[in-house]
Structure formats: C-alpha cells, structure tokens
C-alpha positions in Angstrom: -1.9 11.1 16.1 -3.1 7.9 13.8 -6.5 8.0 12.4 -9.0 5.7 13.9 -11.0 3.1 11.7 -14.0 5.4 11.5 -11.9 8.2 10.4 -10.3 6.3 7.7 -13.5 5.0 6.3 -15.1 8.6 6.5 -11.8 10.0 4.7 -12.0 7.5 1.9 -15.6 7.7 1.5 -15.4 11.6 1.5 -12.6 11.4 -1.0 -14.8 9.3 -3.6 -18.0 11.2 -2.7 -16.3 14.5 -3.4 -14.5 13.2 -6.7 -17.7 11.6 -8.0 -20.5 14.0 -7.0 -19.1 17.4 -5.8 -15.8 18.8 -6.8 -15.2 17.7 -10.4 -14.8 21.0 -12.4 -16.7 19.6 -15.6 -19.5 18.1 -13.4 -18.7 14.7 -14.4 -19.6 12.0 -11.9 -17.5 9.2 -13.2 -14.0 7.9 -12.7 -11.9 6.4 -15.3 -8.9 3.9 -15.3 -6.0 4.6 -17.6 -3.1 2.5 -18.4 0.4 3.8 -18.7 3.8 2.7 -20.4 5.6 5.1 -18.1 5.0 6.5 -14.4 2.4 9.3 -14.8 3.7 11.0 -11.8 1.7 13.6 -9.9 1.7 15.7 -13.0 0.2 13.1 -15.3 3.3 13.4 -17.3 3.6 9.7 -18.1 2.8 8.2 -21.5 -0.5 6.8 -21.6 -1.4 3.7 -23.7 -2.3 4.8 -27.0 -3.1 1.7 -29.4 -5.8 1.9 -31.8 -9.3 1.7 -29.9 -7.7 2.4 -26.5 -9.8 4.7 -24.3 -9.9 5.3 -20.5 -12.6 3.1 -19.0 -15.2 3.7 -16.4 -15.0 2.5 -12.7 -17.7 1.9 -10.2 -16.4 1.6 -6.7 -17.9 -0.2 -3.5 -18.6 1.7 -0.5 -15.5 2.1 1.6 -15.1 -0.5 4.5 -12.3 -1.2 6.9 -9.8 -4.0 6.0 -7.4 -4.3 9.0 -6.0 -1.0 9.4 -7.1 0.4 6.2 -10.3 1.8 4.7 -10.8 0.2 1.2 -13.1 0.6 -1.8 -12.9 -1.9 -4.6 -14.2 -1.7 -8.2 -17.5 -3.5 -8.5 -17.5 -3.7 -12.4 -15.2 -5.5 -14.8 -13.0 -2.8 -16.5 -12.6 -3.9 -20.0 -10.2 -2.0 -22.5 -10.5 -2.5 -26.4 -8.7 -5.4 -27.9 -5.2 -4.5 -28.9 -5.0 -4.7 -33.0 -1.2 -4.9 -33.1 1.5 -5.2 -30.6 1.8 -1.9 -28.9 4.5 -1.9 -26.2 3.9 -2.6 -22.8 2.2 -0.9 -19.6 3.6 -0.6 -16.0 1.1 1.8 -14.3 -2.5 2.5 -13.9 -4.1 5.7 -13.0 -7.6 6.8 -11.8 -8.7 10.2 -13.5 -11.9 12.3 -13.5 -12.5 12.5 -17.2 -12.2 10.2 -20.3 -9.7 12.6 -21.9 -7.7 15.2 -19.9 -9.2 15.6 -16.4 -7.6 15.4 -13.0 -5.2 12.5 -12.0 -6.5 11.5 -8.6 -4.0 8.5 -7.8 -1.9 6.1 -9.7 0.3 2.9 -8.9 2.8 0.9 -10.5 1.6 -2.5 -11.6 3.1 -5.7 -10.0 4.8 -6.4 -13.5 5.1 -4.9 -16.9 2.2 -6.1 -19.2 2.9 -6.5 -22.9 0.1 -5.1 -25.2 0.1 -7.9 -27.6 -1.9 -8.3 -30.7 -5.3 -9.8 -29.9 -5.0 -9.2 -26.1 -7.7 -7.5 -24.3 -6.7 -5.7 -21.0 -9.4 -6.5 -18.4 -9.4 -5.6 -14.8 -11.8 -8.0 -12.9 -14.4 -6.8 -10.5 -12.9 -6.8 -7.0 -9.1 -6.5 -8.1 -8.7 -2.8 -8.1 -8.4 -1.4 -4.7 -8.0 2.3 -3.3 -7.3 2.8 0.3 -6.9 5.2 3.2 -4.3 4.3 5.7 
C-alpha cells in the first residue's frame, strides 16, 4: 500500500532528525556534501574528489514539505567548496555523509553531467538546488 502524503513528510522529517540529532555515532549534528569522481555505491567505495584544499562541506536543510507525490527537503545554504588550484579531473557523483571525514554515507546520486574540476573553478551548490526526497 503506498504511503500517504503525511507519512512521506513524516518519514523524510524523521530521517533528517535522526541523522542530524539522534543516531549519529560520533554525536555530530551536521551533514556534509561530498563530491565524487566515481560512483560511491552504498558502501562508499567510490573515489572522492581530492584536489588541494578540497573538503566536504556542511549542508543545512529546510523542513520537509510535500511537492506533488514526494516529500522534499532542500538545502538552505550555499554549499561552497575550495577553489581548484590545478586541473583535477572531473566529478560525476555527489553524496551526503555524517562526518567531514569518514562517517556514514546516507545517500548519493549521479550528477546530470560530468563536471570538470578546472584550475580556478570553485564548485558551488546554490541554496535551494540540492533536494532529498521520500516517495
């Protein structure tokens, strides 16, 4: 039986509350966006970006709300990575993790296209453009 709208919002809200305030082993209340050159898979075995200055960046999410048949939450902050000092390949995936290093991979997705990490480029995910959902 499909979930109703209220259940979808509750499920996504519970997930975000659990991972940000209750069930993270280290006690962290922050989620981080990571960039990957290869598919991280459920076991986080992909190749994460590694140019000089790169670090996972903090994400702040909105309160989940319904959008059609899906409960959605979006980032409310601009997520800015360090400027690429020298050309460093490309990224094709992004993931949300519980720690700035190590941690638990919560979800990941393939990007719409490969993005080249060219010298002088500063990867930025604008507020309102990263969406997680429960369908």
